[in-house]
C-alpha positions as CSV (number, residue, x, y, z in Angstrom):
1,M,-22.7,15.6,13.8
2,T,-22.4,14.6,17.6
3,I,-19.2,13.2,18.7
4,A,-19.7,9.6,18.1
5,D,-20.0,10.6,14.2
6,I,-16.8,12.4,14.7
7,K,-14.7,9.4,15.9
8,K,-16.5,6.9,13.7
9,N,-15.4,9.0,10.9
10,A,-12.0,9.5,12.0
11,Q,-11.3,5.7,12.8
12,D,-13.0,4.7,9.4
13,R,-10.6,7.1,7.5
14,M,-7.3,6.0,9.7
15,A,-8.1,2.6,8.4
16,K,-8.5,4.0,4.9
17,S,-4.9,5.2,6.1
18,I,-3.9,1.9,7.1
19,E,-5.3,0.2,3.8
20,T,-3.2,2.6,1.5
21,L,0.2,1.7,3.2
22,R,-0.9,-1.8,3.2
23,A,-1.1,-1.2,-0.6
24,D,1.9,1.1,-0.9
25,L,4.2,-1.9,1.1
26,A,2.9,-4.6,-1.2
27,K,4.8,-2.9,-3.8
28,V,8.0,-2.8,-2.5
29,R,10.2,-5.2,-3.2
30,T,11.6,-8.0,-1.5
31,G,14.2,-11.0,-2.3
32,R,11.1,-13.5,-3.4
33,A,9.0,-13.2,-6.2
34,H,5.1,-12.0,-5.5
35,T,2.6,-11.4,-7.5
36,G,1.9,-8.1,-5.9
37,I,4.7,-6.9,-7.4
38,L,3.0,-6.1,-10.8
39,D,-0.4,-5.1,-9.5
40,H,0.5,-1.3,-10.5
41,V,1.4,-2.3,-14.5
42,M,-0.9,-0.7,-17.0
43,V,-0.9,-2.4,-20.6
44,E,-2.2,-0.5,-23.3
45,Y,-5.1,-2.9,-24.6
46,Y,-7.7,-2.4,-27.8
47,G,-5.9,2.0,-27.2
48,S,-6.6,2.5,-23.3
49,P,-4.3,1.3,-19.9
50,T,-5.2,-1.8,-18.5
51,A,-4.3,-3.0,-15.2
52,L,-2.0,-5.9,-16.3
53,S,-4.5,-8.5,-13.9
54,Q,-7.0,-7.7,-16.4
55,V,-5.4,-8.9,-19.3
56,A,-3.4,-11.8,-18.4
57,N,-2.9,-14.8,-15.0
58,V,-0.7,-13.8,-13.1
59,T,0.9,-16.8,-11.5
60,L,3.8,-17.4,-9.2
61,I,6.2,-20.5,-11.8
62,D,9.1,-19.9,-8.4
63,A,10.4,-18.7,-5.7
64,R,12.3,-16.5,-7.6
65,T,10.3,-16.2,-10.9
66,I,6.0,-15.1,-12.4
67,G,4.7,-15.9,-15.4
68,V,2.2,-13.7,-17.1
69,Q,-0.5,-16.0,-19.2
70,P,-2.2,-13.3,-21.4
71,Y,-5.6,-13.9,-22.1
72,E,-5.0,-12.9,-25.4
73,K,-1.4,-14.4,-27.7
74,K,-1.4,-11.4,-29.8
75,M,-1.3,-9.7,-26.5
76,L,2.5,-10.9,-25.2
77,T,4.5,-8.2,-26.6
78,T,2.5,-5.3,-25.2
79,I,2.5,-6.7,-21.8
80,E,6.5,-7.3,-22.0
81,K,6.5,-4.1,-23.0
82,A,4.4,-2.9,-20.2
83,I,6.7,-4.8,-17.6
84,R,10.2,-3.9,-19.2
85,D,9.1,-0.4,-19.2
86,S,7.6,0.4,-15.3
87,D,9.5,1.3,-13.1
88,L,10.5,-2.1,-11.3
89,G,13.5,-3.0,-13.1
90,L,12.2,-6.4,-14.2
91,N,13.4,-7.8,-17.1
92,P,10.5,-9.7,-18.5
93,S,11.0,-12.5,-21.6
94,S,8.5,-14.7,-23.4
95,Q,8.5,-18.7,-24.0
96,G,6.1,-19.3,-26.1
97,E,2.4,-18.4,-24.5
98,Q,3.9,-17.6,-21.7
99,I,5.9,-14.3,-20.2
100,R,8.4,-15.5,-17.5
101,V,9.4,-12.1,-14.9
102,P,12.1,-13.2,-13.2
103,T,12.5,-11.4,-9.8
104,P,16.4,-10.2,-9.0
105,M,18.9,-10.8,-6.1
106,L,19.0,-7.6,-4.0
107,S,21.6,-6.6,-3.1
108,E,22.7,-5.3,1.0
109,E,22.8,-1.4,-0.6
110,R,19.5,-1.9,-2.8
111,R,17.8,-3.7,0.4
112,K,18.1,-0.6,2.9
113,E,17.2,1.5,0.4
114,M,14.1,-0.4,0.6
115,V,13.5,-0.8,4.2
116,K,14.5,4.0,4.1
117,L,11.6,3.5,1.4
118,V,9.4,1.3,3.9
119,K,10.0,4.0,7.1
120,N,9.1,6.3,4.7
121,E,5.4,5.3,3.8
122,A,5.0,4.5,7.2
123,E,6.3,7.9,8.2
124,D,3.4,9.6,5.8
125,A,0.7,7.0,6.9
126,K,1.5,8.7,10.7
127,I,1.3,11.7,9.1
128,A,-2.2,11.0,7.5
129,I,-3.1,9.5,11.0
130,R,-2.4,12.0,12.7
131,N,-4.2,14.6,10.9
132,I,-7.0,13.1,11.0
133,R,-7.0,13.2,14.9
134,R,-6.1,16.5,15.1
135,D,-9.3,17.3,12.0
136,A,-11.7,15.5,14.7
137,N,-10.7,17.1,17.4
138,E,-11.7,20.5,16.1
139,Q,-14.4,19.1,14.9
140,V,-15.2,17.6,18.9
141,K,-14.3,21.2,19.9
142,K,-16.3,23.5,16.9
143,L,-19.4,21.1,19.4
144,V,-18.2,22.5,22.1
145,K,-18.6,26.1,21.4
146,D,-21.1,26.0,19.3
147,K,-22.8,24.1,22.8
148,L,-23.9,21.0,21.4
149,A,-21.8,19.1,23.4
150,S,-20.4,19.7,27.3
151,E,-16.7,20.0,28.0
152,D,-16.9,17.0,29.9
153,D,-18.0,15.6,26.6
154,E,-14.7,17.2,24.7
155,R,-12.1,15.4,27.4
156,R,-13.7,12.0,27.0
157,S,-13.7,12.2,23.6
158,T,-10.3,13.8,22.7
159,D,-9.1,10.8,25.3
160,E,-10.6,8.3,23.2
161,I,-9.4,9.5,19.8
162,Q,-6.8,10.1,21.1
163,K,-6.1,5.9,22.0
164,L,-7.4,5.6,18.9
165,T,-5.0,7.2,16.9
166,D,-2.8,4.8,19.1
167,K,-3.8,1.9,18.3
168,F,-3.4,3.3,14.5
169,V,0.3,4.3,14.8
170,A,0.8,0.9,17.2
171,E,-0.6,-1.2,13.9
172,V,1.8,1.2,11.0
173,D,4.9,0.7,13.7
174,K,3.6,-3.5,13.2
175,M,3.7,-3.6,9.6
176,V,6.9,-2.1,9.3
177,V,8.6,-4.2,11.1
178,D,7.3,-7.7,9.5
179,K,8.2,-5.4,5.8
180,E,11.7,-4.3,7.5
181,K,12.0,-8.1,8.2
182,E,11.0,-9.5,5.0
183,V,13.2,-6.6,2.7
184,L,15.9,-7.5,5.0
185,T,16.2,-11.6,4.9
186,V,17.6,-13.1,1.8
C-alpha cells in the first residue's frame, strides 16, 4: 500500500461518514412534512420486513401532510399500523385508498431536543472522521518504519490528511448549521 492509497482510502471513508450523517439528519423531524421521515419505516409484506417505499408511493399532499398510496389495497391497514408503531410519533389515518400522515407542530422544547440530537449526530460523525485520520496516520508511520517511505513523505502526508480531515469536519459543521436552522424555523 502506498501513501496515495492510504489518502484515497481515508478520503473515501470520510465521505461515507458524511453520507451517513446526511442520512441520520434526514431522519430528524422538523415542523414541516417531508417524505424522508418515512424512509426507515418497515412494513410486514408477505412475511418479511420491507421498506415502506417498496410497497407504497409516498408523496407530499401539503406542507404538513404526507400521502401514502399502497400499491396493493390489502396493505392499507398494515402500512398504517407500521407508521403508527414506528418511533416517529405520527398518527396516520386512512381515507379511501390513501393514508394521510399529518406531521404535528413541534413545541419549542421539542425543537431544542431536536437540535441537541443533531449536534450529537454531528459529534459522532466528527469522531468517526478523526478516527479515520488516526488510522491513516498510523498506516503512514508503519510505511516509514518498514522503510517504504521517507520521513519527509510522512510529514507531507500527515499535513495532507489533516487538511482532508479539516475539510470534512467543516462540511459536518455546515450541515449542522443548516439542519439547526431548519429545525428552529417555525
